[in-house]
Structures are given as structure tokens and as C-alpha cells.
C-alpha distance (Angstrom), angle and dihedral (degrees) to the residues before:
residue distance angle dihedral
X1 . . .
X2 3.81 . .
X3 3.81 91.6 .
X4 3.80 90.4 56.9
X5 3.81 91.5 54.2
X6 3.84 97.8 41.8
X7 3.79 97.7 67.5
X8 3.88 96.8 51.8
X9 3.81 91.4 40.0
X10 3.80 92.6 50.3
X11 3.82 90.9 49.1
X12 3.81 89.6 49.8
X13 3.81 92.3 50.0
X14 3.81 93.1 46.9
X15 3.80 90.2 49.9
X16 3.84 90.8 47.2
X17 3.81 93.1 50.9
X18 3.80 90.8 49.5
X19 3.80 89.8 55.7
X20 3.78 93.6 50.3
X21 3.78 118.1 99.7
X22 3.77 109.4 -134.0
X23 3.74 97.2 -175.0
X24 3.74 112.5 121.5
X25 3.77 116.7 -118.6
X26 3.73 108.5 -137.1
X27 3.75 125.6 -157.4
X28 3.75 114.2 -125.6
X29 3.73 119.4 -146.9
X30 3.75 123.1 -169.3
X31 3.72 140.7 171.1
X32 3.76 115.1 -94.7
X33 3.78 110.9 -137.2
X34 3.75 122.1 -122.6
X35 3.80 91.7 -119.6
X36 3.79 91.6 57.3
X37 3.81 91.5 52.4
X38 3.81 92.4 46.2
X39 3.80 92.6 47.4
X40 3.82 90.3 50.4
X41 3.79 91.9 49.6
X42 3.81 92.0 45.3
X43 3.80 90.5 49.2
X44 3.81 91.2 53.3
X45 3.82 91.4 45.3
X46 3.80 91.4 48.3
X47 3.81 92.5 49.4
X48 3.79 89.1 50.6
X49 3.81 89.0 51.4
X50 3.82 91.8 51.1
X51 3.79 90.6 48.1
X52 3.81 90.9 50.2
X53 3.82 88.7 50.0
X54 3.80 90.7 52.5
X55 3.80 89.4 50.1
X56 3.82 92.9 58.7
X57 3.79 112.7 111.1
X58 3.83 96.8 -126.6
X59 3.80 91.4 49.2
X60 3.79 92.2 49.2
X61 3.84 89.1 49.9
X62 3.82 90.0 49.7
X63 3.82 90.2 50.6
X64 3.78 92.0 49.3
X65 3.80 91.2 46.1
X66 3.80 89.3 55.9
X67 3.81 92.9 45.2
X68 3.81 97.0 -105.5
X69 3.78 121.7 135.4
X70 3.85 108.7 -129.9
X71 3.83 91.4 -146.3
X72 3.78 89.6 54.4
X73 3.79 89.6 49.6
X74 3.81 89.8 54.0
X75 3.78 90.7 51.3
X76 3.79 91.9 49.9
X77 3.83 91.1 46.8
X78 3.79 89.3 55.0
X79 3.80 90.5 55.6
X80 3.82 94.9 53.2
X81 3.81 120.4 114.5
X82 3.79 120.3 -112.2
X83 3.80 90.5 -107.2
X84 3.82 92.6 53.2
X85 3.79 91.0 47.3
X86 3.80 91.6 51.7
X87 3.81 91.2 49.2
X88 3.80 90.5 51.8
X89 3.81 91.1 48.9
X90 3.81 90.8 50.3
X91 3.79 88.5 52.3
X92 3.78 91.2 48.7
X93 3.82 89.3 51.1
X94 3.80 91.9 53.9
X95 3.81 95.5 49.6
X96 3.78 117.0 101.0
X97 3.75 116.2 -101.6
X98 3.80 93.9 -122.3
X99 3.76 143.2 -3.2
X100 3.72 131.3 64.0
X101 3.80 101.4 -92.0
X102 3.79 97.5 -98.4
X103 3.80 90.5 133.0
X104 3.79 90.8 56.3
X105 3.81 91.8 50.0
X106 3.81 92.0 48.0
X107 3.81 90.9 48.0
X108 3.78 91.4 50.5
X109 3.83 91.5 48.6
X110 3.80 91.9 50.6
X111 3.79 91.3 48.2
X112 3.82 91.7 50.8
X113 3.81 90.2 47.7
X114 3.79 91.9 51.6
X115 3.79 93.0 48.0
X116 3.82 91.7 49.3
X117 3.82 91.1 45.7
X118 3.84 91.1 50.3
X119 3.81 92.2 49.5
X120 3.79 89.4 47.6
X121 3.82 91.9 50.8
X122 3.81 90.0 49.0
X123 3.77 90.0 52.3
X124 3.76 96.7 -116.1
X125 3.83 93.4 117.4
X126 3.78 136.6 18.8
X127 3.79 103.5 -146.1
X128 3.80 105.9 125.5
X129 3.84 118.3 58.0
X130 3.82 92.7 -155.1
X131 3.83 93.0 64.6
X132 3.80 109.8 92.6
X133 3.79 114.6 -141.4
X134 3.79 119.1 -154.4
X135 3.73 116.1 -140.6
């Protein structure tokens, strides 16, 4: 009975050994650059900053006012890439510390008015009735 099992078993084992990959897998160690470590730390720090921003009461109220769940916003913030996180932090750095942006809106309106007035004076447009055009 053993002789009848030996031949199929030996063929199976030979076939199995032929399929095995005997190449050694080597571990590769390398030096991590300082920039990579700093970028990783800055990414974690920036994500913590965004999370703290989401935790602020007025931001949570604004989310709820617009129909966004603050917990869902935190989850989505955690899934952002490092580049997206750095862009958001740059935007947060450029925002004014207080106020509601009325000064920016007024400044933009004055700039648009001056541009339209200048084009009207130069005769390129005819928007304002108080500007006299010479013919």
C-alpha cells in the first residue's frame, strides 16, 4: 500500500518544490531625510490645528447652520492628503483674526467702483450719468 502512495506523493512534492521561490527577501534599510521627518511632523501638527478649528463653537454652529455634521467634517479632515492639509492651513493663516469680512467686501466694492469710473472717464463705458463725455 505504501508503494502505491509514494509515487503520486513524490510527484506532488517535486512539483511543489519547483513552484517555490527560493530567492531570499532582504530587508532594505535607508536613511530618512530630515525633510521627510519635518513634513510628517508638520502634517500631524496641521491636522491637529484643523481639528481644533473644527472644535470651536462658532465653527460647529456654522457647520450645523449649513447642514454639515461636525463629526463628519472631522472624519473627512482626517482623510485629507498632506498637500490639502497644508493648503487649508495656509488659508487659515491668511484669514483675519476677527470680524466678519465687511472691510474686505467694502474694499472690493470701492475698487470696482473706481475701475468702472475710470473706464467711464476714458470713454470705454457709459455707466455713470454724472460723467460728461466729450464728443
